[in-house]
N, CA, C and O atoms as a Tripos MOL2 file, in Angstrom:
@<TRIPOS>MOLECULE
protein
  316   315    79     0     0
PROTEIN
NO_CHARGES

@<TRIPOS>ATOM
      1 N         -27.7890   26.3340   36.1960 N.3       1 MET1
      2 CA        -27.6290   25.7670   37.5080 C.3       1 MET1
      3 C         -28.9450   25.7870   38.2620 C.2       1 MET1
      4 O         -29.2430   24.8620   39.0170 O.2       1 MET1
      5 N         -29.7400   26.8430   38.0640 N.am      2 ALA2
      6 CA        -31.0340   26.9080   38.7400 C.3       2 ALA2
      7 C         -31.9290   25.7640   38.2880 C.2       2 ALA2
      8 O         -32.6150   25.1500   39.1050 O.2       2 ALA2
      9 N         -31.9270   25.4770   37.0020 N.am      3 CYS3
     10 CA        -32.7330   24.3600   36.4860 C.3       3 CYS3
     11 C         -32.2270   23.0340   37.0310 C.2       3 CYS3
     12 O         -33.0260   22.1660   37.3860 O.2       3 CYS3
     13 N         -30.9270   22.8670   37.1010 N.am      4 LEU4
     14 CA        -30.3590   21.6410   37.6410 C.3       4 LEU4
     15 C         -30.8180   21.4570   39.0870 C.2       4 LEU4
     16 O         -31.2750   20.3760   39.4580 O.2       4 LEU4
     17 N         -30.7000   22.4900   39.8930 N.am      5 CYS5
     18 CA        -31.1000   22.3990   41.3020 C.3       5 CYS5
     19 C         -32.5910   22.1570   41.4400 C.2       5 CYS5
     20 O         -33.0140   21.3530   42.2710 O.2       5 CYS5
     21 N         -33.3940   22.8420   40.6360 N.am      6 SER6
     22 CA        -34.8470   22.6330   40.6840 C.3       6 SER6
     23 C         -35.1950   21.1870   40.3760 C.2       6 SER6
     24 O         -36.0430   20.5880   41.0370 O.2       6 SER6
     25 N         -34.5390   20.6340   39.3770 N.am      7 ASN7
     26 CA        -34.7920   19.2370   39.0280 C.3       7 ASN7
     27 C         -34.4160   18.2900   40.1750 C.2       7 ASN7
     28 O         -35.1240   17.3180   40.4340 O.2       7 ASN7
     29 N         -33.3230   18.5700   40.8470 N.am      8 VAL8
     30 CA        -32.9180   17.7340   41.9750 C.3       8 VAL8
     31 C         -33.9640   17.8300   43.0910 C.2       8 VAL8
     32 O         -34.3900   16.8130   43.6380 O.2       8 VAL8
     33 N         -34.3690   19.0510   43.4220 N.am      9 PHE9
     34 CA        -35.3420   19.2350   44.5010 C.3       9 PHE9
     35 C         -36.6910   18.6060   44.1790 C.2       9 PHE9
     36 O         -37.4330   18.2300   45.0860 O.2       9 PHE9
     37 N         -37.0130   18.4900   42.8930 N.am     10 GLU10
     38 CA        -38.2680   17.8770   42.4650 C.3      10 GLU10
     39 C         -38.1010   16.3890   42.1500 C.2      10 GLU10
     40 O         -39.0030   15.7660   41.5900 O.2      10 GLU10
     41 N         -36.9560   15.8280   42.5090 N.am     11 ASP11
     42 CA        -36.6460   14.4180   42.2730 C.3      11 ASP11
     43 C         -36.6500   14.0320   40.7950 C.2      11 ASP11
     44 O         -36.9110   12.8760   40.4620 O.2      11 ASP11
     45 N         -36.3680   14.9710   39.9170 N.am     12 ASN12
     46 CA        -36.2100   14.7070   38.4840 C.3      12 ASN12
     47 C         -34.7210   14.4580   38.2180 C.2      12 ASN12
     48 O         -34.0570   15.2480   37.5470 O.2      12 ASN12
     49 N         -34.2270   13.3730   38.7450 N.am     13 ILE13
     50 CA        -32.7990   13.0950   38.7110 C.3      13 ILE13
     51 C         -32.2740   12.9160   37.2930 C.2      13 ILE13
     52 O         -31.1680   13.3630   36.9880 O.2      13 ILE13
     53 N         -33.0330   12.2800   36.4320 N.am     14 LEU14
     54 CA        -32.5780   12.0890   35.0470 C.3      14 LEU14
     55 C         -32.3990   13.4200   34.3380 C.2      14 LEU14
     56 O         -31.4200   13.6100   33.6150 O.2      14 LEU14
     57 N         -33.3430   14.3580   34.5390 N.am     15 ASP15
     58 CA        -33.2110   15.6860   33.9300 C.3      15 ASP15
     59 C         -32.0420   16.4480   34.5330 C.2      15 ASP15
     60 O         -31.3250   17.1560   33.8260 O.2      15 ASP15
     61 N         -31.8500   16.3020   35.8480 N.am     16 ALA16
     62 CA        -30.7230   16.9620   36.5100 C.3      16 ALA16
     63 C         -29.4050   16.4170   35.9720 C.2      16 ALA16
     64 O         -28.4720   17.1820   35.7250 O.2      16 ALA16
     65 N         -29.3220   15.1130   35.7890 N.am     17 GLU17
     66 CA        -28.0990   14.5060   35.2530 C.3      17 GLU17
     67 C         -27.8320   14.9750   33.8270 C.2      17 GLU17
     68 O         -26.6790   15.1870   33.4490 O.2      17 GLU17
     69 N         -28.8730   15.1360   33.0460 N.am     18 LYS18
     70 CA        -28.7030   15.6180   31.6700 C.3      18 LYS18
     71 C         -28.0860   17.0200   31.6760 C.2      18 LYS18
     72 O         -27.1640   17.3060   30.9120 O.2      18 LYS18
     73 N         -28.6050   17.8810   32.5400 N.am     19 ILE19
     74 CA        -28.0630   19.2410   32.6420 C.3      19 ILE19
     75 C         -26.6260   19.1900   33.1510 C.2      19 ILE19
     76 O         -25.7560   19.8790   32.6190 O.2      19 ILE19
     77 N         -26.3770   18.3880   34.1650 N.am     20 GLN20
     78 CA        -25.0250   18.2600   34.7150 C.3      20 GLN20
     79 C         -24.0460   17.7980   33.6460 C.2      20 GLN20
     80 O         -22.9610   18.3640   33.5130 O.2      20 GLN20
     81 N         -24.4150   16.7840   32.8910 N.am     21 ASN21
     82 CA        -23.5340   16.2820   31.8320 C.3      21 ASN21
     83 C         -23.2680   17.3380   30.7670 C.2      21 ASN21
     84 O         -22.1820   17.3790   30.1880 O.2      21 ASN21
     85 N         -24.2450   18.1820   30.5090 N.am     22 GLN22
     86 CA        -24.0920   19.2650   29.5380 C.3      22 GLN22
     87 C         -23.1070   20.3120   30.0590 C.2      22 GLN22
     88 O         -22.4050   20.9440   29.2700 O.2      22 GLN22
     89 N         -23.0490   20.4980   31.3720 N.am     23 LEU23
     90 CA        -22.2090   21.5410   31.9620 C.3      23 LEU23
     91 C         -20.8040   21.0790   32.3520 C.2      23 LEU23
     92 O         -19.9440   21.9130   32.6340 O.2      23 LEU23
     93 N         -20.5570   19.7780   32.3730 N.am     24 VAL24
     94 CA        -19.2530   19.2730   32.8080 C.3      24 VAL24
     95 C         -18.0900   19.9010   32.0370 C.2      24 VAL24
     96 O         -17.1310   20.3440   32.6700 O.2      24 VAL24
     97 N         -18.1270   19.9610   30.6980 N.am     25 PRO25
     98 CA        -16.9940   20.5860   29.9970 C.3      25 PRO25
     99 C         -16.7990   22.0570   30.3760 C.2      25 PRO25
    100 O         -15.6660   22.5270   30.4760 O.2      25 PRO25
    101 N         -17.8850   22.7730   30.5830 N.am     26 LEU26
    102 CA        -17.7800   24.1780   30.9920 C.3      26 LEU26
    103 C         -17.1420   24.2700   32.3730 C.2      26 LEU26
    104 O         -16.2310   25.0720   32.5830 O.2      26 LEU26
    105 N         -17.6110   23.4570   33.3130 N.am     27 HIS27
    106 CA        -17.0370   23.4910   34.6610 C.3      27 HIS27
    107 C         -15.5480   23.1900   34.6250 C.2      27 HIS27
    108 O         -14.7700   23.8190   35.3420 O.2      27 HIS27
    109 N         -15.1490   22.2390   33.8030 N.am     28 LYS28
    110 CA        -13.7320   21.8830   33.6670 C.3      28 LYS28
    111 C         -12.9310   23.0560   33.0940 C.2      28 LYS28
    112 O         -11.8760   23.4110   33.6180 O.2      28 LYS28
    113 N         -13.4380   23.6470   32.0250 N.am     29 ASP29
    114 CA        -12.6850   24.6980   31.3380 C.3      29 ASP29
    115 C         -12.7070   26.0350   32.0680 C.2      29 ASP29
    116 O         -11.9130   26.9190   31.7440 O.2      29 ASP29
    117 N         -13.5870   26.2040   33.0340 N.am     30 LEU30
    118 CA        -13.5640   27.4280   33.8300 C.3      30 LEU30
    119 C         -12.3610   27.4560   34.7760 C.2      30 LEU30
    120 O         -12.1310   28.4530   35.4610 O.2      30 LEU30
    121 N         -11.5960   26.3630   34.8130 N.am     31 PHE31
    122 CA        -10.3820   26.3190   35.6130 C.3      31 PHE31
    123 C          -9.1290   26.2780   34.7400 C.2      31 PHE31
    124 O          -8.0650   25.8530   35.1910 O.2      31 PHE31
    125 N          -9.2600   26.7240   33.4850 N.am     32 VAL32
    126 CA         -8.1250   26.7540   32.5650 C.3      32 VAL32
    127 C          -7.0480   27.7260   33.0680 C.2      32 VAL32
    128 O          -5.8670   27.5620   32.7630 O.2      32 VAL32
    129 N          -7.4580   28.7240   33.8300 N.am     33 GLU33
    130 CA         -6.5450   29.6490   34.5140 C.3      33 GLU33
    131 C          -7.0600   29.7980   35.9440 C.2      33 GLU33
    132 O          -8.1020   29.2480   36.3010 O.2      33 GLU33
    133 N          -6.3240   30.5420   36.7470 N.am     34 ALA34
    134 CA         -6.6840   30.6910   38.1600 C.3      34 ALA34
    135 C          -8.0950   31.2660   38.3200 C.2      34 ALA34
    136 O          -8.4790   32.2180   37.6400 O.2      34 ALA34
    137 N          -8.8440   30.6680   39.2290 N.am     35 ASN35
    138 CA        -10.1690   31.1600   39.5740 C.3      35 ASN35
    139 C         -10.0120   32.5030   40.2940 C.2      35 ASN35
    140 O          -9.1340   32.5980   41.1520 O.2      35 ASN35
    141 N         -10.7740   33.5120   40.0190 N.am     36 PRO36
    142 CA        -12.0030   33.5990   39.2530 C.3      36 PRO36
    143 C         -11.8310   34.2050   37.8680 C.2      36 PRO36
    144 O         -12.8070   34.6730   37.2810 O.2      36 PRO36
    145 N         -10.6160   34.2090   37.3320 N.am     37 ILE37
    146 CA        -10.3600   34.8910   36.0610 C.3      37 ILE37
    147 C         -11.2860   34.3860   34.9410 C.2      37 ILE37
    148 O         -11.9520   35.2090   34.3120 O.2      37 ILE37
    149 N         -11.3600   33.0740   34.6620 N.am     38 PRO38
    150 CA        -12.2420   32.6110   33.5820 C.3      38 PRO38
    151 C         -13.7290   32.8540   33.8670 C.2      38 PRO38
    152 O         -14.5020   33.1440   32.9550 O.2      38 PRO38
    153 N         -14.1190   32.7330   35.1390 N.am     39 VAL39
    154 CA        -15.5190   32.9480   35.4970 C.3      39 VAL39
    155 C         -15.9090   34.4000   35.2290 C.2      39 VAL39
    156 O         -16.9630   34.6610   34.6510 O.2      39 VAL39
    157 N         -15.0680   35.3390   35.6440 N.am     40 LYS40
    158 CA        -15.3570   36.7630   35.4100 C.3      40 LYS40
    159 C         -15.4370   37.0540   33.9130 C.2      40 LYS40
    160 O         -16.3000   37.8170   33.4760 O.2      40 LYS40
    161 N         -14.5500   36.4570   33.1270 N.am     41 TRP41
    162 CA        -14.5700   36.6720   31.6810 C.3      41 TRP41
    163 C         -15.8700   36.1260   31.0950 C.2      41 TRP41
    164 O         -16.4890   36.7730   30.2500 O.2      41 TRP41
    165 N         -16.2850   34.9430   31.5390 N.am     42 ALA42
    166 CA        -17.5360   34.3450   31.0610 C.3      42 ALA42
    167 C         -18.7270   35.2300   31.4280 C.2      42 ALA42
    168 O         -19.6260   35.4300   30.6110 O.2      42 ALA42
    169 N         -18.7370   35.7530   32.6400 N.am     43 LEU43
    170 CA        -19.8210   36.6550   33.0500 C.3      43 LEU43
    171 C         -19.8480   37.9010   32.1710 C.2      43 LEU43
    172 O         -20.9190   38.3880   31.8080 O.2      43 LEU43
    173 N         -18.6780   38.4090   31.8350 N.am     44 TYR44
    174 CA        -18.5940   39.5670   30.9330 C.3      44 TYR44
    175 C         -19.1630   39.2230   29.5590 C.2      44 TYR44
    176 O         -19.9330   40.0010   28.9970 O.2      44 TYR44
    177 N         -18.7920   38.0670   29.0170 N.am     45 LYS45
    178 CA        -19.2920   37.6560   27.6990 C.3      45 LYS45
    179 C         -20.8050   37.4770   27.7080 C.2      45 LYS45
    180 O         -21.4560   37.6890   26.6850 O.2      45 LYS45
    181 N         -21.3690   37.0930   28.8400 N.am     46 LEU46
    182 CA        -22.8190   36.9270   28.9590 C.3      46 LEU46
    183 C         -23.5320   38.2550   29.2240 C.2      46 LEU46
    184 O         -24.7610   38.3020   29.2560 O.2      46 LEU46
    185 N         -22.7630   39.3360   29.4130 N.am     47 GLY47
    186 CA        -23.3540   40.6370   29.6770 C.3      47 GLY47
    187 C         -23.8230   40.8090   31.1150 C.2      47 GLY47
    188 O         -24.6160   41.7040   31.4090 O.2      47 GLY47
    189 N         -23.3400   39.9620   32.0070 N.am     48 LEU48
    190 CA        -23.7690   40.0330   33.4060 C.3      48 LEU48
    191 C         -22.8900   40.9480   34.2550 C.2      48 LEU48
    192 O         -23.2880   41.3570   35.3460 O.2      48 LEU48
    193 N         -21.6910   41.2710   33.7540 N.am     49 ILE49
    194 CA        -20.8530   42.3020   34.3590 C.3      49 ILE49
    195 C         -20.3680   43.2130   33.2350 C.2      49 ILE49
    196 O         -20.3650   42.8160   32.0700 O.2      49 ILE49
    197 N         -19.9610   44.4220   33.5780 N.am     50 THR50
    198 CA        -19.6610   45.4190   32.5470 C.3      50 THR50
    199 C         -18.2120   45.4510   32.0810 C.2      50 THR50
    200 O         -17.9040   46.0910   31.0760 O.2      50 THR50
    201 N         -17.3140   44.7680   32.7980 N.am     51 SER51
    202 CA        -15.9090   44.8260   32.4120 C.3      51 SER51
    203 C         -15.2040   43.5150   32.7600 C.2      51 SER51
    204 O         -15.4620   42.9300   33.8130 O.2      51 SER51
    205 N         -14.3180   43.0540   31.8820 N.am     52 PRO52
    206 CA        -13.5350   41.8590   32.1990 C.3      52 PRO52
    207 C         -12.2660   42.1830   32.9860 C.2      52 PRO52
    208 O         -11.4850   41.2840   33.2990 O.2      52 PRO52
    209 N         -12.0550   43.4670   33.3100 N.am     53 ILE53
    210 CA        -10.8280   43.8910   33.9960 C.3      53 ILE53
    211 C         -10.9140   43.5120   35.4710 C.2      53 ILE53
    212 O         -11.9240   43.7530   36.1330 O.2      53 ILE53
    213 N          -9.8380   42.9170   35.9680 N.am     54 LEU54
    214 CA         -9.7750   42.4650   37.3530 C.3      54 LEU54
    215 C          -8.7460   43.2760   38.1270 C.2      54 LEU54
    216 O          -7.8250   43.8520   37.5470 O.2      54 LEU54
    217 N          -8.9140   43.3120   39.4240 N.am     55 ARG55
    218 CA         -7.9300   43.9820   40.2780 C.3      55 ARG55
    219 C          -6.6990   43.0920   40.4330 C.2      55 ARG55
    220 O          -6.7900   41.8640   40.4250 O.2      55 ARG55
    221 N          -5.5560   43.7380   40.5740 N.am     56 LEU56
    222 CA         -4.3170   43.0090   40.8240 C.3      56 LEU56
    223 C          -4.4380   42.2600   42.1450 C.2      56 LEU56
    224 O          -5.0790   42.7620   43.0690 O.2      56 LEU56
    225 N          -3.8600   41.1090   42.2600 N.am     57 PRO57
    226 CA         -2.8390   40.5030   41.4260 C.3      57 PRO57
    227 C          -3.4020   39.6950   40.2550 C.2      57 PRO57
    228 O          -2.6340   39.0960   39.5030 O.2      57 PRO57
    229 N          -4.7210   39.6660   40.0870 N.am     58 LEU58
    230 CA         -5.3000   38.9200   38.9720 C.3      58 LEU58
    231 C          -5.0500   39.6580   37.6680 C.2      58 LEU58
    232 O          -4.9300   40.8820   37.6470 O.2      58 LEU58
    233 N          -4.9730   38.9080   36.5940 N.am     59 THR59
    234 CA         -4.7800   39.4830   35.2700 C.3      59 THR59
    235 C          -5.9480   39.0790   34.3790 C.2      59 THR59
    236 O          -6.7690   38.2470   34.7660 O.2      59 THR59
    237 N          -6.0240   39.6570   33.2040 N.am     60 THR60
    238 CA         -7.0930   39.2960   32.2800 C.3      60 THR60
    239 C          -6.8540   37.8990   31.7140 C.2      60 THR60
    240 O          -5.7260   37.4060   31.6950 O.2      60 THR60
    241 N          -7.9150   37.2840   31.2640 N.am     61 LEU61
    242 CA         -7.8410   35.9470   30.6880 C.3      61 LEU61
    243 C          -7.0610   36.0100   29.3770 C.2      61 LEU61
    244 O          -7.3290   36.8710   28.5390 O.2      61 LEU61
    245 N          -6.1110   35.1170   29.1950 N.am     62 SER62
    246 CA         -5.3000   35.1080   27.9770 C.3      62 SER62
    247 C          -6.1650   34.8030   26.7600 C.2      62 SER62
    248 O          -7.2370   34.2100   26.8850 O.2      62 SER62
    249 N          -5.7010   35.2060   25.5970 N.am     63 ALA63
    250 CA         -6.4530   34.9930   24.3540 C.3      63 ALA63
    251 C          -6.7010   33.5070   24.1130 C.2      63 ALA63
    252 O          -7.7960   33.1260   23.7000 O.2      63 ALA63
    253 N          -5.7130   32.6720   24.3620 N.am     64 ASN64
    254 CA         -5.8710   31.2350   24.1760 C.3      64 ASN64
    255 C          -6.9470   30.6810   25.1100 C.2      64 ASN64
    256 O          -7.7810   29.8770   24.6960 O.2      64 ASN64
    257 N          -6.9230   31.1080   26.3520 N.am     65 SER65
    258 CA         -7.9160   30.6450   27.3160 C.3      65 SER65
    259 C          -9.3030   31.1920   27.0010 C.2      65 SER65
    260 O         -10.3100   30.5310   27.2580 O.2      65 SER65
    261 N          -9.3550   32.4050   26.4400 N.am     66 GLN66
    262 CA        -10.6490   32.9550   26.0290 C.3      66 GLN66
    263 C         -11.3100   32.0460   25.0070 C.2      66 GLN66
    264 O         -12.5150   31.8040   25.0750 O.2      66 GLN66
    265 N         -10.5350   31.5460   24.0700 N.am     67 GLU67
    266 CA        -11.0680   30.6280   23.0560 C.3      67 GLU67
    267 C         -11.5770   29.3360   23.6990 C.2      67 GLU67
    268 O         -12.6300   28.8200   23.3250 O.2      67 GLU67
    269 N         -10.8280   28.8270   24.6560 N.am     68 ILE68
    270 CA        -11.2190   27.5930   25.3440 C.3      68 ILE68
    271 C         -12.5290   27.7840   26.0980 C.2      68 ILE68
    272 O         -13.4440   26.9690   25.9860 O.2      68 ILE68
    273 N         -12.6120   28.8650   26.8670 N.am     69 VAL69
    274 CA        -13.8190   29.1250   27.6620 C.3      69 VAL69
    275 C         -15.0040   29.4200   26.7460 C.2      69 VAL69
    276 O         -16.1090   28.9390   26.9950 O.2      69 VAL69
    277 N         -14.7890   30.1980   25.7010 N.am     70 PHE70
    278 CA        -15.8850   30.5100   24.7780 C.3      70 PHE70
    279 C         -16.4230   29.2430   24.1240 C.2      70 PHE70
    280 O         -17.6350   29.0700   23.9900 O.2      70 PHE70
    281 N         -15.5150   28.3600   23.7180 N.am     71 GLN71
    282 CA        -15.9410   27.0940   23.1070 C.3      71 GLN71
    283 C         -16.7490   26.2550   24.1000 C.2      71 GLN71
    284 O         -17.7670   25.6670   23.7360 O.2      71 GLN71
    285 N         -16.2950   26.2040   25.3470 N.am     72 ALA72
    286 CA        -17.0280   25.4550   26.3700 C.3      72 ALA72
    287 C         -18.3920   26.0780   26.6350 C.2      72 ALA72
    288 O         -19.3660   25.3600   26.8590 O.2      72 ALA72
    289 N         -18.4710   27.4000   26.6110 N.am     73 MET73
    290 CA        -19.7580   28.0760   26.8070 C.3      73 MET73
    291 C         -20.7020   27.7430   25.6570 C.2      73 MET73
    292 O         -21.8930   27.5140   25.8650 O.2      73 MET73
    293 N         -20.1650   27.7190   24.4600 N.am     74 THR74
    294 CA        -20.9640   27.3970   23.2750 C.3      74 THR74
    295 C         -21.4510   25.9480   23.3340 C.2      74 THR74
    296 O         -22.6330   25.6660   23.1340 O.2      74 THR74
    297 N         -20.5220   25.0430   23.6110 N.am     75 GLU75
    298 CA        -20.8850   23.6150   23.6510 C.3      75 GLU75
    299 C         -21.8800   23.3010   24.7570 C.2      75 GLU75
    300 O         -22.6910   22.3860   24.6150 O.2      75 GLU75
    301 N         -21.8310   24.0390   25.8490 N.am     76 SER76
    302 CA        -22.7630   23.7970   26.9530 C.3      76 SER76
    303 C         -24.1330   24.4190   26.7020 C.2      76 SER76
    304 O         -25.1000   24.1210   27.4020 O.2      76 SER76
    305 N         -24.2000   25.2890   25.6920 N.am     77 GLY77
    306 CA        -25.4680   25.8890   25.3360 C.3      77 GLY77
    307 C         -25.8460   27.1290   26.1260 C.2      77 GLY77
    308 O         -27.0010   27.5550   26.0970 O.2      77 GLY77
    309 N         -24.8760   27.7200   26.8400 N.am     78 ILE78
    310 CA        -25.2390   28.9220   27.6000 C.3      78 ILE78
    311 C         -25.1340   30.1910   26.7550 C.2      78 ILE78
    312 O         -25.6300   31.2490   27.1430 O.2      78 ILE78
    313 N         -24.4850   30.0740   25.5990 N.am     79 ILE79
    314 CA        -24.4910   31.1930   24.6480 C.3      79 ILE79
    315 C         -24.8280   30.6650   23.2590 C.2      79 ILE79
    316 O         -24.8870   31.4370   22.3020 O.2      79 ILE79
@<TRIPOS>BOND
     1     1     2 1
     2     2     3 1
     3     3     4 2
     4     3     5 am
     5     5     6 1
     6     6     7 1
     7     7     8 2
     8     7     9 am
     9     9    10 1
    10    10    11 1
    11    11    12 2
    12    11    13 am
    13    13    14 1
    14    14    15 1
    15    15    16 2
    16    15    17 am
    17    17    18 1
    18    18    19 1
    19    19    20 2
    20    19    21 am
    21    21    22 1
    22    22    23 1
    23    23    24 2
    24    23    25 am
    25    25    26 1
    26    26    27 1
    27    27    28 2
    28    27    29 am
    29    29    30 1
    30    30    31 1
    31    31    32 2
    32    31    33 am
    33    33    34 1
    34    34    35 1
    35    35    36 2
    36    35    37 am
    37    37    38 1
    38    38    39 1
    39    39    40 2
    40    39    41 am
    41    41    42 1
    42    42    43 1
    43    43    44 2
    44    43    45 am
    45    45    46 1
    46    46    47 1
    47    47    48 2
    48    47    49 am
    49    49    50 1
    50    50    51 1
    51    51    52 2
    52    51    53 am
    53    53    54 1
    54    54    55 1
    55    55    56 2
    56    55    57 am
    57    57    58 1
    58    58    59 1
    59    59    60 2
    60    59    61 am
    61    61    62 1
    62    62    63 1
    63    63    64 2
    64    63    65 am
    65    65    66 1
    66    66    67 1
    67    67    68 2
    68    67    69 am
    69    69    70 1
    70    70    71 1
    71    71    72 2
    72    71    73 am
    73    73    74 1
    74    74    75 1
    75    75    76 2
    76    75    77 am
    77    77    78 1
    78    78    79 1
    79    79    80 2
    80    79    81 am
    81    81    82 1
    82    82    83 1
    83    83    84 2
    84    83    85 am
    85    85    86 1
    86    86    87 1
    87    87    88 2
    88    87    89 am
    89    89    90 1
    90    90    91 1
    91    91    92 2
    92    91    93 am
    93    93    94 1
    94    94    95 1
    95    95    96 2
    96    95    97 am
    97    97    98 1
    98    98    99 1
    99    99   100 2
   100    99   101 am
   101   101   102 1
   102   102   103 1
   103   103   104 2
   104   103   105 am
   105   105   106 1
   106   106   107 1
   107   107   108 2
   108   107   109 am
   109   109   110 1
   110   110   111 1
   111   111   112 2
   112   111   113 am
   113   113   114 1
   114   114   115 1
   115   115   116 2
   116   115   117 am
   117   117   118 1
   118   118   119 1
   119   119   120 2
   120   119   121 am
   121   121   122 1
   122   122   123 1
   123   123   124 2
   124   123   125 am
   125   125   126 1
   126   126   127 1
   127   127   128 2
   128   127   129 am
   129   129   130 1
   130   130   131 1
   131   131   132 2
   132   131   133 am
   133   133   134 1
   134   134   135 1
   135   135   136 2
   136   135   137 am
   137   137   138 1
   138   138   139 1
   139   139   140 2
   140   139   141 am
   141   141   142 1
   142   142   143 1
   143   143   144 2
   144   143   145 am
   145   145   146 1
   146   146   147 1
   147   147   148 2
   148   147   149 am
   149   149   150 1
   150   150   151 1
   151   151   152 2
   152   151   153 am
   153   153   154 1
   154   154   155 1
   155   155   156 2
   156   155   157 am
   157   157   158 1
   158   158   159 1
   159   159   160 2
   160   159   161 am
   161   161   162 1
   162   162   163 1
   163   163   164 2
   164   163   165 am
   165   165   166 1
   166   166   167 1
   167   167   168 2
   168   167   169 am
   169   169   170 1
   170   170   171 1
   171   171   172 2
   172   171   173 am
   173   173   174 1
   174   174   175 1
   175   175   176 2
   176   175   177 am
   177   177   178 1
   178   178   179 1
   179   179   180 2
   180   179   181 am
   181   181   182 1
   182   182   183 1
   183   183   184 2
   184   183   185 am
   185   185   186 1
   186   186   187 1
   187   187   188 2
   188   187   189 am
   189   189   190 1
   190   190   191 1
   191   191   192 2
   192   191   193 am
   193   193   194 1
   194   194   195 1
   195   195   196 2
   196   195   197 am
   197   197   198 1
   198   198   199 1
   199   199   200 2
   200   199   201 am
   201   201   202 1
   202   202   203 1
   203   203   204 2
   204   203   205 am
   205   205   206 1
   206   206   207 1
   207   207   208 2
   208   207   209 am
   209   209   210 1
   210   210   211 1
   211   211   212 2
   212   211   213 am
   213   213   214 1
   214   214   215 1
   215   215   216 2
   216   215   217 am
   217   217   218 1
   218   218   219 1
   219   219   220 2
   220   219   221 am
   221   221   222 1
   222   222   223 1
   223   223   224 2
   224   223   225 am
   225   225   226 1
   226   226   227 1
   227   227   228 2
   228   227   229 am
   229   229   230 1
   230   230   231 1
   231   231   232 2
   232   231   233 am
   233   233   234 1
   234   234   235 1
   235   235   236 2
   236   235   237 am
   237   237   238 1
   238   238   239 1
   239   239   240 2
   240   239   241 am
   241   241   242 1
   242   242   243 1
   243   243   244 2
   244   243   245 am
   245   245   246 1
   246   246   247 1
   247   247   248 2
   248   247   249 am
   249   249   250 1
   250   250   251 1
   251   251   252 2
   252   251   253 am
   253   253   254 1
   254   254   255 1
   255   255   256 2
   256   255   257 am
   257   257   258 1
   258   258   259 1
   259   259   260 2
   260   259   261 am
   261   261   262 1
   262   262   263 1
   263   263   264 2
   264   263   265 am
   265   265   266 1
   266   266   267 1
   267   267   268 2
   268   267   269 am
   269   269   270 1
   270   270   271 1
   271   271   272 2
   272   271   273 am
   273   273   274 1
   274   274   275 1
   275   275   276 2
   276   275   277 am
   277   277   278 1
   278   278   279 1
   279   279   280 2
   280   279   281 am
   281   281   282 1
   282   282   283 1
   283   283   284 2
   284   283   285 am
   285   285   286 1
   286   286   287 1
   287   287   288 2
   288   287   289 am
   289   289   290 1
   290   290   291 1
   291   291   292 2
   292   291   293 am
   293   293   294 1
   294   294   295 1
   295   295   296 2
   296   295   297 am
   297   297   298 1
   298   298   299 1
   299   299   300 2
   300   299   301 am
   301   301   302 1
   302   302   303 1
   303   303   304 2
   304   303   305 am
   305   305   306 1
   306   306   307 1
   307   307   308 2
   308   307   309 am
   309   309   310 1
   310   310   311 1
   311   311   312 2
   312   311   313 am
   313   313   314 1
   314   314   315 1
   315   315   316 2
@<TRIPOS>SUBSTRUCTURE
     1 MET1         2 RESIDUE 1 A MET
     2 ALA2         6 RESIDUE 1 A ALA
     3 CYS3        10 RESIDUE 1 A CYS
     4 LEU4        14 RESIDUE 1 A LEU
     5 CYS5        18 RESIDUE 1 A CYS
     6 SER6        22 RESIDUE 1 A SER
     7 ASN7        26 RESIDUE 1 A ASN
     8 VAL8        30 RESIDUE 1 A VAL
     9 PHE9        34 RESIDUE 1 A PHE
    10 GLU10       38 RESIDUE 1 A GLU
    11 ASP11       42 RESIDUE 1 A ASP
    12 ASN12       46 RESIDUE 1 A ASN
    13 ILE13       50 RESIDUE 1 A ILE
    14 LEU14       54 RESIDUE 1 A LEU
    15 ASP15       58 RESIDUE 1 A ASP
    16 ALA16       62 RESIDUE 1 A ALA
    17 GLU17       66 RESIDUE 1 A GLU
    18 LYS18       70 RESIDUE 1 A LYS
    19 ILE19       74 RESIDUE 1 A ILE
    20 GLN20       78 RESIDUE 1 A GLN
    21 ASN21       82 RESIDUE 1 A ASN
    22 GLN22       86 RESIDUE 1 A GLN
    23 LEU23       90 RESIDUE 1 A LEU
    24 VAL24       94 RESIDUE 1 A VAL
    25 PRO25       98 RESIDUE 1 A PRO
    26 LEU26      102 RESIDUE 1 A LEU
    27 HIS27      106 RESIDUE 1 A HIS
    28 LYS28      110 RESIDUE 1 A LYS
    29 ASP29      114 RESIDUE 1 A ASP
    30 LEU30      118 RESIDUE 1 A LEU
    31 PHE31      122 RESIDUE 1 A PHE
    32 VAL32      126 RESIDUE 1 A VAL
    33 GLU33      130 RESIDUE 1 A GLU
    34 ALA34      134 RESIDUE 1 A ALA
    35 ASN35      138 RESIDUE 1 A ASN
    36 PRO36      142 RESIDUE 1 A PRO
    37 ILE37      146 RESIDUE 1 A ILE
    38 PRO38      150 RESIDUE 1 A PRO
    39 VAL39      154 RESIDUE 1 A VAL
    40 LYS40      158 RESIDUE 1 A LYS
    41 TRP41      162 RESIDUE 1 A TRP
    42 ALA42      166 RESIDUE 1 A ALA
    43 LEU43      170 RESIDUE 1 A LEU
    44 TYR44      174 RESIDUE 1 A TYR
    45 LYS45      178 RESIDUE 1 A LYS
    46 LEU46      182 RESIDUE 1 A LEU
    47 GLY47      186 RESIDUE 1 A GLY
    48 LEU48      190 RESIDUE 1 A LEU
    49 ILE49      194 RESIDUE 1 A ILE
    50 THR50      198 RESIDUE 1 A THR
    51 SER51      202 RESIDUE 1 A SER
    52 PRO52      206 RESIDUE 1 A PRO
    53 ILE53      210 RESIDUE 1 A ILE
    54 LEU54      214 RESIDUE 1 A LEU
    55 ARG55      218 RESIDUE 1 A ARG
    56 LEU56      222 RESIDUE 1 A LEU
    57 PRO57      226 RESIDUE 1 A PRO
    58 LEU58      230 RESIDUE 1 A LEU
    59 THR59      234 RESIDUE 1 A THR
    60 THR60      238 RESIDUE 1 A THR
    61 LEU61      242 RESIDUE 1 A LEU
    62 SER62      246 RESIDUE 1 A SER
    63 ALA63      250 RESIDUE 1 A ALA
    64 ASN64      254 RESIDUE 1 A ASN
    65 SER65      258 RESIDUE 1 A SER
    66 GLN66      262 RESIDUE 1 A GLN
    67 GLU67      266 RESIDUE 1 A GLU
    68 ILE68      270 RESIDUE 1 A ILE
    69 VAL69      274 RESIDUE 1 A VAL
    70 PHE70      278 RESIDUE 1 A PHE
    71 GLN71      282 RESIDUE 1 A GLN
    72 ALA72      286 RESIDUE 1 A ALA
    73 MET73      290 RESIDUE 1 A MET
    74 THR74      294 RESIDUE 1 A THR
    75 GLU75      298 RESIDUE 1 A GLU
    76 SER76      302 RESIDUE 1 A SER
    77 GLY77      306 RESIDUE 1 A GLY
    78 ILE78      310 RESIDUE 1 A ILE
    79 ILE79      314 RESIDUE 1 A ILE
């Protein structure tokens, strides 16, 4: 996202669009369950937070959704 924003601020719109298009599937799949559950799980997988456990009433990301988010992270190139 930082690169996308930098490109926009520098008027490199084509590069910004390329990054945006790369991230669209990830942005879509981060809403496979209620926000922020998938986002927190993704941050955990990236090592940016230490636990995927959330406070109630939120629950952990389901195994099926974990596969969806992981695939989107892979396809977007962030892992």
